[in-house]
N, C-alpha and C positions, 0 to 999 in steps of 0.2 A: 594647155597642160593644167591639170587641177592641182591647186596648192592649198586649198582650204582643208583643214583637218580638225578632228574632234580631240580636244585635250583631255588628259586623264582627270583633271579637276571637274570638268563638265560631266564626264561619265559618272564619276563617283557621286556627284550631286544628284544626277538622274536616278541612280540606283537607290540612294537614300530616300528620294521621293517615292520611288516605286514601293519600297518596303512599308513606308508609313501609310500610303494610300491603299495598298492591297492587303494589309494585315487582317482585315475583317472579311476578305473575300471567301467564297465557298471553297471547298476542297478542290484541288486541281485535277486535271485529266492526264493520264499516262497512256502513251501509245508506244507499242513495241513493233519493230520491223527488223528485217535482216535478209541475208542471202547466203548461199553456199554455191561455189562454182569450182569446176575442174576442167582440165583440157588435155588434149594430146596434140603435140606438134611434131611434124616431120619436114625437115628441109631437104629438098630433092637432091642437093649436092652431096649430102651424107658424108661430109668431110671427115677424114680419118682422125684429124687433130681434134681431140675432145673440146678444146677451147674455141674451135671455129664453128660456132653454131649459126653463123650468118644472120645474126639478129642484133640490131643496134637501137631497138625501141624497148619500151618498158613491158614487163610482166609476162612475156612469153620467151624467156631465156632458157630454152631446153631443146633437146634433139632426141627424137624417137623415144619419148618418155611420157608416161601418164603423170600429170602433176595436179596437186591441189592449188587452186588459185587463191581463194580466200573464204574463210568463214567469218561472217560479219553479223553483229547485232547492234541495234540502235534503239535508244530509249529517249523519247521526247515527253517532257512534262510541262504542262501549261497551267498556271494559276493566275487568273486575271490578266494583268498587263505584263507579267513576268513569265519567262519560259526558260527551260534549260534542256540541253541536248548532250547526251553521252553516246558516242559512236565508236565502237571497238572492232578491230579486225585482226584476224590471225591467219598466217600463211605467207607464202612468198610474195604475193601481191601486196599485202599490207606492209611487209618488211621493206620492200622496195619503195613504197610510198613514203614511209617514215625512215628513210635511209640515214637521216641526220641524228636519229635517236637510237638508243639501245635499251635492252631489258623491257620492263613493263611499259615504258614510255613509247616504245615503238608500236605498241598495240593501239594507241590513241589516234584514230583517224580524225575525229573531231571531238571537241569538248568546249562548250560555250554557253554563256548566259545572255539572254536578250531581254530588253525592256522596251515596251511600246507605249509611250505616253499618249499617243493618238494613232489613228489608222494610217496616217501619212508619215509617221516618224518611228524609227526603230533603232536602238543602240545595241551593239553586240560586243562582248568581250570574251576572249578565249582563243581556241584554235579551230579553223574551219577550212574547207576545201577552197582552192583558188577560184576566183571569178573569171580568170583568163582562159579562153579556149572553148572548143565545142565538145570535147570528150571529158569524161569524169572518171574517177577511180572505180565506182561501183559498176560491175559489168552489166547488170540488168538495166542500167540507164543508157547504155550504148548499144548501137546496132551492129558495129564491128567488134569482134573480140580482141584482136590485136590492136595495138595503139599506134597513133600517128607519131611522126617525128616531132611535130610541134608540141604535142602533149608531153612527150618524153623529155624534152629539153627546156620546157617552160617551168614555171613554179607549180608545185603540187599543193602547198598549203600555206596559210598565213596565221601567225599568232600575234594578237594585239587587240586593238579596239577599232570599231568602225561604226558609221552611222548611215542609215538608209532613209531617203526622203522621197515621198511620192509627190510628183509634180503634175497635178491634174489627173485625168483618167488614163493617160497613155504614156506618160514619161516618168522617169525615175533617176535619182542621183545617189551614188554611194561614194563616201570618202572615208579614209582610215589611215592609221599609223600603226606599223607592225615591225616585228623583228625582220632581219634578212630572211629571204625566202626559205621556207621549209624547216626553220629552226624554232622549237618551242621555247628554248632559253637562249638569250644572246648577251647576257651580262651588260656591260657598258658600251657595247658596239653601236655603230650607226644604225639608224632606223630607216625603213622604207615607207613610201607614201603609196596608198592605193586610190584608185579612182575608177568610176564606171558611170557612164550615161546610157540609159536604156530607153527604148521606144517599143511599145507593144500594142498591136492591134489584133483584130480577130484572126487574120490569116498571115500575119507578118510580124516578126520581132527582130530587133537588132540591138547589139550591145557594143559600145565603144569602151575599151578597157585600157587601164594603165597601171603599171607597178614600177617603182624605181627608187633608187637610193644607193648608198655606199655600203658595201659588204664588209666582212671581217678584215679583209686585206686592203680596205679603203679604195677598192675598185668601184667605179661608177657603173651602175646597171640601170638601164632604162628600157622598158618593154611596152610597146603599144600593140593592141590587137583589136580586130573587128570580128564579131560572130553574128551570124544572121540565119534565120529560118523562115521558110515560106511554105504554106500549105496550098497547093494548087487544086487539089480535089481530095476526096476522102480516101483515095488510093495512091496519091502521088504527092511527095513533098521534097523540098530541097533544103540543104544546109550548107553554110559556108563558114570557113574559118581562115583567117589570115593574121599573121603577126610578124613583128620585126623586133629584134633585141639588139641594143647597142651596148657594147662592153668596153670600158676604158680603164685598164689596170694602172695603178699608180706607178709612174716611171716607165710604162710600156707603151706599145702601140695600140691604138684603138681599133675596133673592128665591129662587125655585126653579122648576125645570121637572120634569115627570114624564111617564111614558109607560107604556102597558100593551098587550101584544100577545098574540094567540092564533094558533097554527099548527095547522091541520088537515091531516094527511098521509094520503093514500090511495095504496096500491100494489096495483092489481089483478093485475099480473104483475111479473116481475123486470125487464122491459124498459120498463115504463110506470108512471108515478106522477104524482100531482099534489098541490100544496100550496096551500091558501088561507090567506093571512095577513091578519088584520085588526088594525090598530094605531091607537090614539089617542095623540096626542102633544100635550102642553099646555105652551105657553110664554107664557101670558097675562101673566106678570110681565115679559116682555121680557128675560129673563136672557141669552139667547144673543146678542142684538144688542149687548150691551156687554161680553161676555167677550172678552178680548184675543186668545185663541188662534184665534178664528174670523175676526177681522178683517173682519167684515161680508160674508164670502164667502157665507154662507147666512142672509140677513136674514129671519127669520120674523116680524118686526114684532109680537111679542107675541100671536100667534094660537094657536088650538087647531086641530089638523089630524087628520083621520081618513083613513087610507089603506087600500085593499083591493087585494091583489095575488093574482092567480091564475097559478100557474106550472105548466107541464107538464114533467115530467122524462122525456125519451125517451132510452133507453139502447140504442143499436144494438150496443154492445160494453161489456164490463165496465169498461173504462177511459175510455169516451167517452160524454159526455152532451150532449144538445141541449135547451135550455130556451126554448120560446116562452112569453112572459109578457105579461099584460095588467094594467095598474095604473091605479087611479083615486085621485087625491088631492083631498080636499075640505077647505077651510079655512073658518074663521068670518069671515075677512077676505079681501078681494080681493088676495091676494099673488101670484097667477099672472097671466099675460098672454095675451090673445086675439090673433088674427092681426092685428087692426087696432090693436093697441097698448093697448087698454083693459084695465083690471084685471078679474079674474074670480076667483070663489071656488073653482072646481074645474077640474081638467085631467086628461086621460087620455093614457096612453102605451103603446106596444108595444115590447117588447125581444125580440130573438132572439139567444141566446147559445150558444156552443159551447165545451166544456171537455174537454180531454184530460189525464188524470193518470196517473202511473206510480209 
């Protein structure tokens, strides 16, 4: 387990050095990027209860409705060894991502400053997307539109300081100290520790991830994860995501949840590809139902769930992607709802999404 962290004093000294060294550098470079996405989702049960949309994962919480996902704009500015990023998002996807914030703060997906004293070292302070997991917030960077259970119940973002170190040509190390998961401001609460060890080669990469600490309620959180990708040919690649989270509330019983997913990616042409995602998610200890940050929004009732998602990636243009998607969720308990209101162990959904990025 990684215990080495970057102290605020070290980071401030580094920033001071950056400003003094780069004050005579030439004018920096600004890069703008962004995306717009929307989707339609239909759950085949079409339950009469408007609250029973049969979805316990992030960002597709609707039924028989056209929805705006997110309008996003990102600005990256680099001047010598110092860079800054402002990444804003608007829409239901961004609101769910920043669920711990309100008002204008909820629109901040990422906002951070980085300083690289050398090619092998980089210090970063601010808010950034988590290093844990295979999937990310921005839909154009995923091949499935709907999200996995591991993404939905893992951390979304971190706010604090971190340091990245290059270890030779193929390996890397990241360590950091941050607020409790997903919170921009945390007052005098406990802090979390981040860690990542990475290995990257021409056709294979792997990331061993850690995040842990005590949250606002003094409950101990420790999450370990492994993410890997492999390119078998120019038309076929694999992805893997696995994670386990241990949760120990103060004065309560400890428990854990875990998940494992495999992604099979096939790209016959530049304009057409497909991804088959198979995931098993286990919350038999009922950890999620009593973790405060979820507030019973996604009550899995201590069940094990297997979901299979087949997504077609249709690219009429390099910047434009259409994703027709079929998804089947099967649980060990009747946590889903049929049309007549009765509980059922499985449910199917169709999603049609459109994504434009620039």
